[in-house]
BAFI-3210 file (N, C-alpha, C; in Angstrom, 3 decimals, decimal comma, padded with zeros to 6 digits):
// residues 76
n [1|2|3|4|5|6|7|8|9|10|11|12|13|14|15|16|17|18|19|20|21|22|23|24|25|26|27|28|29|30|31|32|33|34|35|36|37|38|39|40|41|42|43|44|45|46|47|48|49|50|51|52|53|54|55|56|57|58|59|60|61|62|63|64|65|66|67|68|69|70|71|72|73|74|75|76]
n.u [000,841|000,543|001,112|000,557|001,896|002,385|005,293|007,534|010,844|012,527|015,244|017,230|015,085|012,681|011,207|008,082|005,097|002,177|-001,259|-002,089|-004,067|-003,647|-001,862|001,558|002,412|001,029|002,678|004,779|005,679|007,358|009,780|010,896|013,477|013,470|011,031|008,268|006,833|005,950|006,103|005,013|005,727|004,795|006,162|007,988|009,435|009,214|009,384|010,533|009,964|010,928|009,899|009,468|008,385|007,689|005,713|004,499|006,211|008,583|010,562|012,515|012,391|014,776|017,268|018,256|016,148|014,526|015,901|015,800|013,000|012,391|013,969|012,716|010,100|010,602|011,681|009,853]
n.v [-001,183|002,185|005,531|008,957|012,042|015,445|017,310|019,050|020,055|021,205|023,137|021,352|019,972|017,315|015,921|017,168|015,737|015,935|016,188|015,966|017,694|020,023|023,175|023,843|026,349|026,844|026,081|027,804|029,364|027,751|028,009|026,381|024,403|022,731|021,275|019,376|016,577|013,286|009,789|007,030|003,741|000,780|-002,057|-004,404|-002,477|001,116|002,642|005,418|007,877|010,895|013,823|016,497|019,879|022,751|025,192|027,364|027,916|028,160|026,142|023,180|019,560|017,326|014,800|013,749|014,126|011,912|010,029|011,207|011,192|008,454|007,383|008,610|007,504|004,754|004,479|003,888]
n.w [000,000|-000,820|000,160|-000,366|000,567|001,728|002,725|004,992|005,868|008,602|009,881|012,076|013,131|013,256|010,269|009,029|008,278|006,280|005,189|001,707|001,033|002,384|002,314|001,597|002,434|004,771|006,757|006,889|009,000|010,434|009,288|007,039|005,396|003,266|001,068|-000,194|-001,863|-000,792|-001,243|000,431|001,193|002,811|003,816|005,163|006,399|006,438|003,303|001,616|-000,851|-002,056|-003,807|-006,219|-005,475|-003,383|-004,455|-003,248|-001,109|-002,373|-002,337|-002,774|-002,910|-001,390|-001,874|000,512|002,215|002,024|003,550|006,100|006,615|006,353|008,449|010,645|010,517|010,699|013,165|015,091]
ca.u [000,000|001,315|000,443|001,217|001,715|003,282|006,186|008,559|011,928|013,046|016,600|017,341|013,809|012,178|010,305|006,652|004,279|000,792|-002,165|-001,943|-005,117|-003,148|-000,856|002,866|002,541|000,448|003,752|005,905|006,172|008,393|010,995|011,427|014,617|013,101|009,615|007,864|005,861|006,593|005,327|005,436|005,328|005,041|006,254|008,576|009,841|008,735|010,247|010,082|010,468|010,584|009,949|008,761|008,727|006,605|005,675|004,117|007,364|009,744|011,548|012,506|012,717|016,177|017,407|018,462|014,850|014,059|016,570|015,246|011,625|012,477|014,479|011,682|008,995|011,058|012,140|008,794]
ca.v [000,000|003,411|006,738|010,179|013,141|016,581|017,408|020,083|019,745|022,415|022,988|020,816|019,426|016,186|016,283|017,277|015,178|016,382|015,824|016,642|018,704|021,249|023,907|023,977|027,686|026,829|025,729|028,711|029,898|026,836|028,319|025,153|024,506|021,983|020,894|018,664|015,496|011,995|008,555|006,129|002,339|000,045|-003,520|-004,727|-001,163|002,201|003,094|006,768|008,500|012,327|014,405|017,753|021,109|023,596|026,466|028,422|028,240|028,249|025,184|021,892|018,364|016,920|013,346|013,388|014,161|010,517|009,382|011,786|010,726|007,011|007,164|009,021|006,545|003,421|004,517|003,408]
ca.w [000,000|-000,950|000,645|-000,787|001,509|001,600|003,881|005,097|006,787|009,230|010,405|013,414|013,587|012,467|009,177|009,332|007,197|006,374|004,106|000,418|000,945|002,995|001,546|002,231|003,032|006,115|007,675|006,656|010,274|010,926|008,526|006,435|004,486|002,067|001,056|-001,402|-001,738|-000,553|-001,400|001,500|001,067|004,041|003,706|006,468|006,900|005,581|002,221|001,279|-002,063|-002,064|-005,146|-006,445|-004,774|-002,904|-005,180|-002,309|-000,269|-003,254|-001,842|-003,463|-002,138|-001,485|-001,751|001,920|002,900|002,070|004,683|007,327|006,813|006,592|009,803|011,592|010,491|011,088|014,544|015,991]
c.u [000,879|000,476|001,234|000,866|002,603|004,164|007,001|009,636|012,470|014,419|016,571|016,073|013,431|011,303|008,860|005,899|002,846|000,027|-001,888|-003,011|-004,677|-002,097|000,451|002,978|001,903|001,518|004,951|006,486|007,196|009,739|011,629|012,612|014,430|011,640|009,309|006,790|006,621|005,581|005,886|004,851|005,683|004,997|006,758|008,987|009,272|009,811|009,677|010,758|009,991|010,759|009,267|009,262|007,475|006,690|005,392|005,262|008,642|010,897|011,395|012,762|014,192|016,253|017,602|017,174|014,280|014,635|015,983|013,848|011,606|012,933|013,428|010,573|009,411|011,583|011,120|008,299]
c.v [001,236|004,606|007,939|011,301|014,308|016,593|018,685|019,538|021,072|022,132|022,488|020,204|018,238|016,686|016,342|016,787|015,637|016,034|016,624|017,715|020,043|021,885|023,949|025,293|027,783|026,563|026,665|029,280|028,970|027,078|027,080|025,423|023,660|021,563|020,191|017,652|014,212|010,870|007,564|004,747|001,631|-001,445|-003,982|-003,445|-000,113|002,550|004,408|007,243|009,950|012,890|015,773|018,901|021,791|024,926|027,605|028,831|028,456|027,377|023,862|020,751|018,038|015,404|012,940|013,464|012,752|009,795|009,893|011,241|009,228|006,711|007,527|007,974|005,168|003,346|003,876|002,035]
c.w [000,000|-000,510|000,166|000,181|001,085|002,842|003,835|006,026|007,288|009,816|011,850|013,980|012,708|011,330|009,671|008,111|007,390|005,108|002,835|000,226|001,541|002,097|002,323|002,983|004,415|007,177|007,542|007,952|010,939|010,242|007,905|005,517|003,231|002,202|-000,251|-001,096|-001,449|-000,744|-000,394|001,258|002,357|003,758|005,064|007,183|005,956|004,554|001,713|000,006|-002,069|-003,470|-005,144|-005,594|-004,260|-003,636|-004,208|-001,383|-001,075|-002,736|-002,582|-002,485|-002,358|-001,302|-000,293|002,735|003,030|003,279|005,999|007,633|007,096|008,011|010,849|011,661|011,002|012,521|015,484|015,618]
res [x|x|x|x|x|x|x|x|x|x|x|x|x|x|x|x|x|x|x|x|x|x|x|x|x|x|x|x|x|x|x|x|x|x|x|x|x|x|x|x|x|x|x|x|x|x|x|x|x|x|x|x|x|x|x|x|x|x|x|x|x|x|x|x|x|x|x|x|x|x|x|x|x|x|x|x]
***
């Protein structure tokens, strides 16, 4: 099963995942350093694929965001 969500990553803070129905700009007060979309697959462990960008925040996704989100989800 695959789930698509939006996300932001703030400096020194865990990634924040939220519904695709929300706007990235709703989280601008967190001063994000990257933002985009992620696809999450759950088999034995969560596998994350980040892509795209936030037009409203003028920020792009980064390849290391996948690692941050995967580590956060698989920690529990």
